C-alpha positions in Angstrom: 41.7 91.1 151.7 40.9 89.5 148.3 40.5 86.0 147.0 43.6 84.5 145.6 44.0 81.6 143.3 47.2 80.0 142.1 47.9 76.7 140.5 51.4 75.5 139.6 51.9 72.8 136.8 55.3 71.0 136.6 56.3 70.7 132.9 60.0 69.5 133.5 62.2 69.4 136.6 62.6 73.1 137.5 60.2 74.3 134.8 56.6 75.3 135.7 53.6 76.9 134.3 51.7 79.1 136.9 48.0 79.8 136.6 46.3 82.5 138.6 43.4 85.1 138.4 45.8 87.6 136.7 46.8 85.2 133.9 49.4 82.6 133.0 53.1 82.9 133.8 56.2 80.6 133.6 58.9 79.9 136.2 62.4 78.4 135.8 64.4 77.4 138.8 64.1 75.7 142.1 64.7 76.2 145.8 66.8 79.3 146.3 66.6 80.9 142.9 63.7 81.3 140.4 63.3 83.3 137.2 59.6 84.2 136.5 58.0 85.7 133.3 54.7 87.0 134.3 51.4 87.2 132.4 52.1 90.9 131.7 55.6 90.1 130.2 57.6 91.3 133.4 60.6 89.2 134.2 61.5 88.8 137.9 64.2 87.1 139.8 63.5 85.6 143.3 66.4 84.6 145.4 65.7 82.9 148.8 67.0 80.9 151.6 65.3 77.5 151.4 63.4 76.5 154.5 63.3 79.9 156.1 60.6 81.7 154.1 62.9 84.6 153.5 63.4 85.7 149.9 64.2 88.8 147.9 62.5 89.6 144.5 63.9 92.0 141.9 63.1 92.8 138.2 65.4 90.9 135.9 67.7 93.4 134.1 70.3 92.7 131.4 73.1 92.9 133.9 71.3 90.3 136.2 70.6 88.0 133.3 74.2 88.0 132.0 75.3 87.3 135.7 72.9 84.4 136.0 74.1 82.8 132.7 77.8 83.3 133.8 77.1 81.7 137.1 75.3 78.7 135.5 78.2 78.2 133.0 80.8 78.3 135.8 78.7 75.9 137.9 78.3 73.5 135.1 82.0 73.5 134.3 82.9 73.1 138.0 80.5 70.1 138.1 82.1 68.5 135.1 85.5 68.8 136.9 84.7 68.2 140.5 81.1 66.9 140.9 81.4 66.0 144.6 82.8 69.4 145.5 79.9 71.1 143.8 77.3 68.9 145.5 78.9 69.7 148.9 78.9 73.4 148.1 75.2 73.4 147.1 74.2 71.5 150.3 76.5 73.4 152.8 73.5 74.9 154.8 71.7 71.5 155.3 72.2 70.0 158.8 74.3 66.9 159.0 72.0 65.0 161.3 71.4 62.0 159.0 
């Protein structure tokens, strides 16, 4: 096992600069979905289930990029029309204990 170092600096909500032994990278996203541009220029998408530790990481291709942009535009339009419905949909997995 090798020694690891990682420091994450928040620039804006959902935008981070990551420092590690291998270099500097940038991340955009939050819990559940993140796009990362690594120090070597590789672009990766990480999709996960918040709170479980389960995630899936895949290289960002043109098709995935277009799909992410399309989903973001649709989510933005839906939020403009029905903000309460979008909030409810984004938090469906959270327990209703409180």
